[in-house]
C-alpha positions as CSV (number, residue, x, y, z in Angstrom):
1,X,72.5,112.5,84.4
2,X,72.5,113.1,88.3
3,X,68.8,113.3,88.4
4,X,68.4,109.5,87.3
5,X,68.1,106.9,89.9
6,X,71.6,105.5,91.0
7,X,72.7,102.6,92.8
8,X,76.3,102.2,94.1
9,X,77.1,99.8,91.6
10,X,75.8,101.7,88.9
11,X,77.9,104.7,89.9
12,X,81.1,102.5,90.1
13,X,80.3,100.9,86.8
14,X,80.0,104.4,85.2
15,X,83.1,105.8,86.7
16,X,85.2,102.7,85.5
17,X,83.6,103.2,82.1
18,X,84.6,106.9,82.2
19,X,88.1,106.1,83.5
20,X,88.7,103.5,80.6
21,X,87.5,105.9,78.1
22,X,89.8,108.6,79.4
23,X,92.9,106.3,79.3
24,X,93.7,107.0,82.9
25,X,96.8,105.4,84.7
26,X,96.4,103.6,88.0
27,X,98.9,102.4,90.4
28,X,98.4,104.5,93.7
29,X,96.5,102.2,95.7
30,X,94.4,100.5,93.0
31,X,95.4,98.9,89.8
32,X,92.1,98.9,87.8
33,X,89.4,101.3,86.5
34,X,86.8,99.5,88.6
35,X,88.8,99.6,91.8
36,X,89.6,103.2,91.4
37,X,85.8,104.1,90.9
38,X,84.7,102.2,93.7
39,X,87.2,104.1,96.0
40,X,85.9,107.5,94.9
41,X,82.4,106.5,94.9
42,X,82.4,105.2,98.4
43,X,84.5,108.0,99.7
44,X,82.0,110.5,98.1
45,X,79.2,108.7,99.7
46,X,81.0,108.1,103.0
47,X,80.4,104.3,102.9
48,X,83.0,101.9,104.3
49,X,85.0,99.9,101.8
50,X,83.1,96.7,102.3
51,X,80.2,98.2,100.7
52,X,81.8,97.6,97.4
53,X,81.4,93.8,97.8
54,X,77.9,93.6,99.1
55,X,76.4,96.7,98.7
56,X,76.1,97.4,94.7
57,X,72.3,97.4,94.7
58,X,72.3,100.2,97.5
59,X,70.1,103.2,96.3
60,X,72.0,106.5,96.4
61,X,70.0,109.8,97.1
62,X,70.6,112.5,94.3
63,X,72.7,114.6,96.4
64,X,75.1,111.8,97.1
65,X,75.2,110.8,93.4
66,X,76.0,114.3,92.4
67,X,78.9,114.3,94.8
68,X,80.0,111.0,93.5
69,X,79.7,112.0,89.8
70,X,81.6,115.4,90.5
71,X,84.5,113.4,91.9
72,X,84.7,111.2,89.0
73,X,84.8,114.1,86.7
74,X,87.4,115.5,88.7
75,X,89.6,112.5,88.5
76,X,89.4,112.6,84.6
77,X,89.9,116.3,84.3
78,X,92.9,116.7,86.8
79,X,94.5,113.1,86.1
80,X,95.3,113.3,89.7
81,X,95.6,109.9,91.8
82,X,92.4,109.2,93.7
83,X,94.5,109.7,96.9
84,X,95.1,113.3,96.3
85,X,91.3,113.8,95.5
86,X,90.2,112.1,98.7
87,X,93.1,113.3,101.0
88,X,93.7,109.7,102.3
89,X,95.5,106.4,101.2
90,X,95.6,103.0,102.7
91,X,98.2,100.3,103.4
92,X,96.2,97.2,104.6
93,X,93.9,98.4,107.5
94,X,95.9,101.6,108.0
95,X,94.6,105.0,106.9
96,X,96.9,107.9,106.2
97,X,96.5,111.7,105.3
98,X,98.1,112.4,102.1
99,X,98.3,115.3,99.6
100,X,100.8,116.4,96.9
101,X,103.6,117.1,99.5
102,X,104.2,113.5,99.6
103,X,104.2,110.4,97.4
104,X,101.3,108.2,97.5
105,X,101.9,105.5,100.1
106,X,102.1,102.2,98.4
107,X,105.3,100.4,99.7
108,X,105.5,96.6,99.3
109,X,107.5,96.7,102.8
110,X,104.0,97.3,104.5
111,X,103.2,93.5,103.6
112,X,106.4,92.4,105.2
113,X,105.9,94.5,108.2
114,X,102.4,93.0,108.7
115,X,104.3,89.7,109.0
116,X,106.8,91.3,111.6
117,X,109.6,90.6,109.0
118,X,109.3,87.0,109.7
119,X,111.5,84.8,109.4
120,X,114.4,87.4,109.8
121,X,113.0,88.6,113.1
122,X,111.7,86.0,115.3
123,X,110.3,88.2,118.0
124,X,108.1,91.3,118.0
125,X,110.1,92.5,121.0
126,X,113.4,92.1,119.3
127,X,113.3,95.7,118.0
128,X,114.3,98.4,120.4
129,X,115.2,101.1,117.8
130,X,114.3,101.6,114.3
131,X,114.9,104.2,111.5
132,X,112.6,105.0,108.5
133,X,114.6,106.8,105.9
134,X,112.7,108.9,103.3
135,X,109.7,108.6,105.5
136,X,107.4,110.9,103.3
137,X,104.0,110.6,104.9
138,X,105.3,108.5,107.7
139,X,103.4,105.5,106.9
140,X,106.3,102.9,107.3
141,X,107.6,104.3,110.6
142,X,104.0,104.0,111.8
143,X,103.5,100.5,110.7
144,X,106.8,99.7,112.3
145,X,105.4,101.0,115.7
146,X,102.5,98.6,115.2
147,X,104.6,95.7,114.4
148,X,107.0,96.1,117.1
149,X,105.6,97.6,120.1
150,X,108.9,98.0,122.0
151,X,110.4,100.0,119.3
152,X,111.1,103.7,119.2
153,X,111.5,105.0,115.8
154,X,113.3,107.9,113.9
155,X,111.8,108.9,110.8
156,X,113.7,111.1,108.4
157,X,113.0,113.0,105.2
158,X,114.9,115.8,103.3
159,X,111.5,117.6,102.6
160,X,110.1,119.8,105.4
161,X,106.8,119.7,103.6
162,X,106.7,116.0,103.8
163,X,107.5,116.0,107.5
164,X,104.5,118.2,108.0
165,X,102.4,115.5,106.6
166,X,104.1,112.8,108.6
167,X,103.7,114.8,111.6
168,X,99.8,115.0,111.1
169,X,99.7,111.3,110.6
170,X,101.9,110.4,113.7
171,X,99.5,112.7,115.6
172,X,96.5,110.7,114.2
173,X,97.9,107.6,115.6
174,X,99.0,109.0,118.8
175,X,102.6,107.8,118.5
176,X,104.4,111.2,119.1
177,X,106.1,109.6,122.1
178,X,107.4,106.9,120.1
179,X,108.1,108.2,116.7
180,X,110.8,111.1,116.3
181,X,110.5,113.1,112.9
182,X,113.9,114.4,111.6
183,X,114.9,116.6,108.6
184,X,117.8,114.7,107.3
185,X,119.4,113.9,103.9
186,X,119.5,110.1,104.6
187,X,121.9,109.6,107.5
188,X,123.3,113.1,107.6
189,X,121.5,114.3,110.7
190,X,121.9,111.2,112.7
191,X,125.4,111.4,114.0
192,X,126.2,108.2,116.0
193,X,122.5,106.9,116.3
194,X,122.3,103.1,115.8
195,X,119.4,101.0,115.3
196,X,118.2,97.4,115.3
197,X,116.2,97.9,112.1
198,X,116.5,100.4,109.2
199,X,113.8,100.3,106.5
200,X,113.7,102.8,103.4
201,X,111.3,103.0,100.4
202,X,113.7,105.7,98.7
203,X,113.6,107.3,95.2
204,X,114.4,104.5,92.7
205,X,112.8,105.5,89.2
206,X,115.6,105.9,86.5
207,X,116.0,109.1,84.6
208,X,114.6,107.5,81.5
209,X,111.7,106.2,83.2
210,X,110.8,109.6,84.8
211,X,110.4,110.9,81.3
212,X,107.7,108.2,80.5
213,X,105.7,108.5,83.5
214,X,102.2,108.9,83.1
215,X,100.5,112.3,84.1
216,X,99.2,110.9,87.4
217,X,102.9,110.3,88.6
218,X,103.8,113.9,87.6
219,X,101.5,115.1,90.5
220,X,103.8,113.4,93.1
221,X,107.0,115.2,94.4
222,X,109.7,114.7,91.8
223,X,112.4,114.2,94.4
224,X,110.3,111.3,96.1
225,X,110.5,109.2,92.8
226,X,113.8,110.2,90.7
227,X,116.6,107.9,91.7
228,X,119.2,109.1,89.1
229,X,120.4,107.8,85.7
230,X,120.2,104.0,86.9
231,X,117.6,104.5,89.8
232,X,120.4,103.6,92.3
233,X,121.5,107.2,93.7
234,X,119.9,106.9,97.0
235,X,120.1,103.1,97.2
236,X,123.9,103.1,96.9
237,X,124.2,105.8,99.8
238,X,122.0,103.8,102.1
239,X,123.8,100.7,101.3
240,X,127.3,102.3,102.1
241,X,126.0,104.2,105.2
242,X,123.8,101.7,106.8
243,X,126.2,99.5,108.7
244,X,127.5,102.7,110.5
245,X,124.1,103.0,111.9
246,X,123.2,99.3,112.7
247,X,123.6,97.4,115.9
248,X,125.5,94.0,115.7
249,X,122.9,91.6,114.0
250,X,120.7,94.6,112.7
251,X,118.7,94.4,109.5
252,X,118.3,96.9,106.5
253,X,115.1,96.5,104.4
254,X,114.9,98.6,101.3
255,X,112.5,98.6,98.4
256,X,114.0,99.2,94.9
257,X,111.2,98.4,92.5
258,X,112.3,96.8,89.2
259,X,116.2,97.5,90.0
260,X,117.3,94.1,91.2
261,X,119.5,93.3,88.2
262,X,121.2,96.7,88.3
263,X,121.7,96.6,91.9
264,X,123.2,93.1,91.9
265,X,125.5,94.3,88.9
266,X,126.8,97.2,91.1
267,X,127.2,95.3,94.1
268,X,128.3,91.7,93.1
269,X,129.5,90.6,96.4
270,X,126.6,91.6,98.4
271,X,124.5,88.5,99.3
272,X,121.0,90.2,98.8
273,X,117.7,88.3,99.9
274,X,114.8,89.1,98.1
275,X,111.4,88.3,99.9
276,X,108.5,87.5,97.9
277,X,106.1,90.5,97.7
278,X,103.1,91.3,95.7
279,X,105.4,93.1,93.2
280,X,107.6,90.1,93.1
281,X,111.4,90.7,94.0
282,X,111.3,94.6,94.7
283,X,112.5,94.7,98.4
284,X,115.8,93.4,99.7
285,X,116.8,92.3,103.3
286,X,120.5,92.4,104.5
287,X,122.0,91.8,107.8
288,X,124.6,94.4,109.2
289,X,127.2,91.8,108.6
290,X,126.5,91.5,105.0
291,X,126.6,95.1,104.3
292,X,129.5,96.5,102.3
293,X,132.0,98.6,104.1
294,X,131.9,102.4,103.7
295,X,134.0,103.1,100.6
296,X,134.0,105.3,97.6
297,X,131.8,103.8,94.8
298,X,132.2,104.0,91.2
299,X,129.0,104.4,89.0
300,X,127.8,101.1,87.2
301,X,128.5,101.8,83.4
302,X,126.6,98.8,82.0
């Protein structure tokens, strides 16, 4: 098979057909068999992403075709997301190193940061201090640094292994003087620190949904996904602790996936705002003055 003449487009079509036949699952940066195949083929051939649009007829040398075909087969056999096979993931124009120590970056907060969180934040210079909780690969902390040039950022994670990956990404973007990485269980290591902005893409997958996840998702760290019975274990703690770490008029931005209704039932008096993202209403925004005061919570029993 590798000895036949190949073009970029033919390799992508072959990969997409193999992926569909194998019943693979997507969602770690791509949403279709074709896009996943294009990502792997272009990576194997060391070609830029734009080649997929205008370079389908580009001939491929036999050695390059062998590399692409081998990567396609690894995807089928291992059921690992493409990001783990290539060692990289993209959020917009930003590339991040990834491996199985961290969840694959795919937060919808990234799109809001590209717009500098407008209209809630009216000036890129308004954010002097920011916090990224559950930073994982460090991707959101790095995007905050690009969106708000005056911001100094703390990025925390409970996993030392994840922080090692984040450290490599911070180093790649030469942001070591602006981003401080801390091991912390949410706010536990932050003491009296206060911020103008707190963002988080915490674990929010329910226990029942965790049992149904396709094999691709099982390669990600369990605690980066698992949010407890109703998916809100970490989110509750963030909501109840954020006010103590925000400056007046500070803002909290949290991704919760499909948990909007469960969250609004659990906190019926909190006036959540739900910006439109590519995933619909998966991210909420709250000002410090809208947050619940720290108090014991009772589990939602609905």
